[in-house]
C-alpha positions as CSV (number, residue, x, y, z in Angstrom):
1,X,-51.0,-2.1,-52.1
2,X,-48.7,-4.6,-50.2
3,X,-46.0,-4.1,-47.6
4,X,-42.7,-5.9,-48.5
5,X,-39.8,-6.1,-46.1
6,X,-36.4,-6.6,-47.7
7,X,-33.1,-7.3,-46.0
8,X,-31.2,-8.2,-49.1
9,X,-30.8,-7.5,-52.8
10,X,-34.3,-6.1,-53.3
11,X,-33.0,-3.0,-51.5
12,X,-30.5,-2.4,-54.4
13,X,-31.7,0.2,-57.0
14,X,-30.4,-1.9,-60.0
15,X,-32.4,-4.9,-58.7
16,X,-35.5,-2.7,-58.2
17,X,-35.3,-1.3,-61.7
18,X,-34.9,-4.8,-63.2
19,X,-37.6,-6.4,-61.1
20,X,-40.2,-3.6,-60.7
21,X,-39.2,-1.1,-63.5
22,X,-38.8,1.7,-60.9
23,X,-36.9,2.7,-57.8
24,X,-38.7,2.1,-54.6
25,X,-38.9,4.4,-51.6
26,X,-38.8,2.7,-48.2
27,X,-38.4,3.1,-44.5
28,X,-36.0,1.3,-42.2
29,X,-37.6,-1.5,-40.1
30,X,-36.5,-4.6,-38.1
31,X,-37.6,-8.3,-38.1
32,X,-37.0,-9.8,-34.6
33,X,-36.4,-13.5,-34.0
34,X,-34.4,-14.1,-37.1
35,X,-30.7,-14.3,-38.1
36,X,-29.0,-14.0,-41.4
37,X,-27.0,-16.5,-43.4
38,X,-25.5,-16.3,-46.9
39,X,-26.5,-18.7,-49.6
40,X,-24.9,-19.4,-53.0
41,X,-27.1,-18.2,-56.0
42,X,-26.8,-20.5,-59.0
43,X,-29.3,-18.8,-61.3
44,X,-27.1,-16.8,-63.7
45,X,-29.8,-14.3,-64.4
46,X,-30.2,-13.4,-60.7
47,X,-26.5,-13.2,-60.3
48,X,-26.3,-10.9,-63.3
49,X,-29.1,-8.7,-61.9
50,X,-27.8,-8.5,-58.3
51,X,-24.1,-8.5,-59.1
52,X,-23.6,-11.1,-56.3
53,X,-23.1,-14.8,-56.2
54,X,-24.2,-15.0,-52.6
55,X,-27.4,-13.5,-51.1
56,X,-28.5,-13.1,-47.5
57,X,-31.3,-15.3,-46.3
58,X,-33.3,-14.9,-43.0
59,X,-33.5,-18.0,-40.8
60,X,-36.0,-18.3,-37.9
61,X,-34.3,-18.5,-34.6
62,X,-37.1,-17.5,-32.2
63,X,-34.6,-15.5,-30.1
64,X,-36.0,-12.0,-29.5
65,X,-32.4,-10.7,-29.4
66,X,-31.8,-11.9,-33.0
67,X,-32.7,-9.2,-35.5
68,X,-32.6,-8.5,-39.2
69,X,-32.5,-4.9,-40.3
70,X,-33.9,-4.0,-43.6
71,X,-36.3,-1.7,-45.5
72,X,-40.1,-1.7,-45.7
73,X,-41.5,-0.9,-49.1
74,X,-45.1,-0.3,-50.3
75,X,-45.6,-2.1,-53.7
76,X,-48.5,-3.2,-55.9
77,X,-49.9,-6.8,-56.1
78,X,-48.3,-7.0,-59.6
79,X,-44.9,-5.9,-58.3
80,X,-45.2,-8.6,-55.5
81,X,-45.5,-11.2,-58.3
82,X,-42.4,-9.8,-59.9
83,X,-40.6,-10.1,-56.6
84,X,-41.8,-13.8,-56.4
85,X,-40.3,-14.3,-59.9
86,X,-36.9,-12.8,-58.8
87,X,-36.4,-14.9,-55.7
88,X,-34.9,-18.3,-56.0
89,X,-36.4,-21.5,-54.7
90,X,-34.5,-21.3,-51.4
91,X,-36.9,-18.5,-50.3
92,X,-40.6,-18.7,-49.3
93,X,-42.7,-15.6,-49.0
94,X,-44.6,-15.3,-45.7
95,X,-46.3,-12.6,-43.6
96,X,-44.5,-11.4,-40.5
97,X,-44.9,-8.6,-38.0
98,X,-42.1,-6.1,-37.9
99,X,-40.8,-4.0,-35.0
100,X,-42.9,-1.1,-36.3
101,X,-46.0,-3.2,-35.8
102,X,-46.7,-3.4,-39.5
103,X,-47.4,-6.8,-41.1
104,X,-45.4,-7.3,-44.2
105,X,-44.4,-10.0,-46.7
106,X,-40.8,-11.2,-46.4
107,X,-38.8,-13.9,-48.1
108,X,-37.4,-16.3,-45.6
109,X,-35.4,-19.6,-45.7
110,X,-38.1,-22.0,-46.8
111,X,-36.7,-24.7,-44.5
112,X,-37.8,-22.7,-41.5
113,X,-40.8,-20.7,-42.9
114,X,-43.4,-23.4,-42.2
115,X,-43.0,-22.7,-38.5
116,X,-44.4,-19.2,-39.1
117,X,-47.4,-20.0,-41.3
């Protein structure tokens, strides 16, 4: 099983059903040192699934006071691949340590993710 932290559309039940074929149960958690921006989504299928033309994207700031609230899910390796297929090219999946102390996968702004890997 894999930990996945979501701060955006993967928290929506309709996106979970479309992406994973089931509703996920999760717990609140926080990612420190990041801030959120919105990006335009041009992939019509993703817009149709999420119902939104703009999605949040976490950008590394390094400031401990910056925080992104979201939900920590436990998913299978296969479901993680489905999440990879759902996310557009602006995102990169990396491992981070959350406020809870749990290490989890998260999709970040790929322009800033290399600083973390």
